[in-house]
Phi, psi and omega in degrees: 000135180292166178300319179296317179295321178296320180298319180292319178297320178296322179295318177297315180300319178299317180294318180299312183292317180297321179294316179296323180300321179279323182293323186309300180299324181293314178299319179301321178295325182288320186270339181079294178241130183292130175278160173275151177275190186293345177258008179080017183256156170238118185223075186297345180262358183269121180305319181296318178297315182298317178297320178300317179298316181296312184289324180295330181241034184299308184289327184282324187230309197273342176298315179286322184290323183261336186097136186303323184289347182281346182304319180298323179291324177298315179295319180295321176300316179298316181297316179294320178299316181296318179295318179293315182295331181264013175058035175283155181300136179229138183242187183297324179295322177295320180297317178296318179297319180298319179292321179294315180296319178301315180298316182296317181292320181287325173303319184297335179254008175089020177241177180228140179266133168234141172308123184108345177152162180273163173223154185273359182256096184282002184252013188256008177221184185300326181300336182279357179293339175242192188058038183296338180290356171298332182279127178297325179293319178298317179297320181297316180297315180296320180297319179293340182256013188295341176245029172299159189306320186290336182243359183303310180297324181293312186282338168290325174297318177303313178301318180296319180294327177293316180297322183287347182232079184306135179088351180256161180217150173218153180281156171288167171270129186298136183288349176283349171276174190284343180058227184289349178265356183292150179256346184231127172262123177263111183257122179239208192265289180203161183296139179273172183301329184277010167274350188260124182300326181296339177268008187085012183272189192266336189088005184228157160267134183176158187274007171257010176295157187272066176209157185298325181295314179294318181298318181294322176300316179300320181289326176293321175299317176302313182297329180274356184058042176250125180288149174297338177286344180276349186237159172222130182269152174206166182234147178305318173241100191284345179280147180285133177255106182303327182278347179052038184268009175105165185254107181288171177300319179301316180293325177297319178296321179294335181276352183292321179299308177301325179296317178295323181288325178290322178297329181294339180251018179237074187292338184270349183292130176239346183224137174252122174253118178260130181250103177100163188298321181297316180294319177303312183295321180299314180295322177297320179294319178295323178298323180289322184270338182214067183296331178296325179287308187291336180293345180280354184237151168275137182244124177238139180253142172209196185262153171291146184269013170292166181301315180286321182295318185290337177260006181055048180066031179089005182275348179214167179285157176301321181297320179295320179296316179298317180302320181292316180298315181299315180297321180293317179295321178297319178294321182298328182285348181270121181293000000 
């Protein structure tokens, strides 16, 4: 292995070990008693063992504890660990990916990853500039402002939509976004787990939620020099899906009415940015049923900022996806 390849492998190994060091005690707290693996062993310091424990009890314990969207990071961590343990070639992209996965997993348990080891203070570096909804005080303040003037018509509509659909729930739109003064509507798929207070979430859709998808959107807005006050988020299917199994065609059709109603209370919006295939399809469907409405807006397409969405299902690099989102947001801000 070349010197460069060895350095990349060492970087991956550092990320794998640091993540396991932090995960071990946390996983132990979740399971209470350590289970034996398929060989009858208990190895709380072994990354492979820890991943096995998490995946074996994903639905029973760890889906709720880590959040449904973290499952992809768990699998990616396992894959990187296996390649590293078997001395397979690793490059700079793998090293970057390992650090990113380490950061996502440690964020999920309330820690922060630094090359060389984790730390328990997630607010002491640049990554902490977002995910503000991790703070209970921040969530409390936002909740108290949920009917502030800029979001009052939107969140009263949310209340009405909840009443009209007994047994269903949807999050409010966060008041740190522009609300009725926003110029750009960001249309995505459906609310994620961290919009739900019972999951430790905020009760809002917004890019300060404590999850990787929201954080990446916030960073893309930063990169495009677009203020969070210039945008307002919405979803193709605005009601929360506890199973997070995706938005079917039927659900997309059900979301068209709420989408038209939200647009009616957003007089300043001039551009619709759709993130991901579901949002693209939803806007196309609305264009077919109400072309007079959609013709009043400029429509720009880009990628969803989820891990899978930003890489187009693995068809492009994460960096390429981010570059596209940033460029699209920058274009959207131009009248």
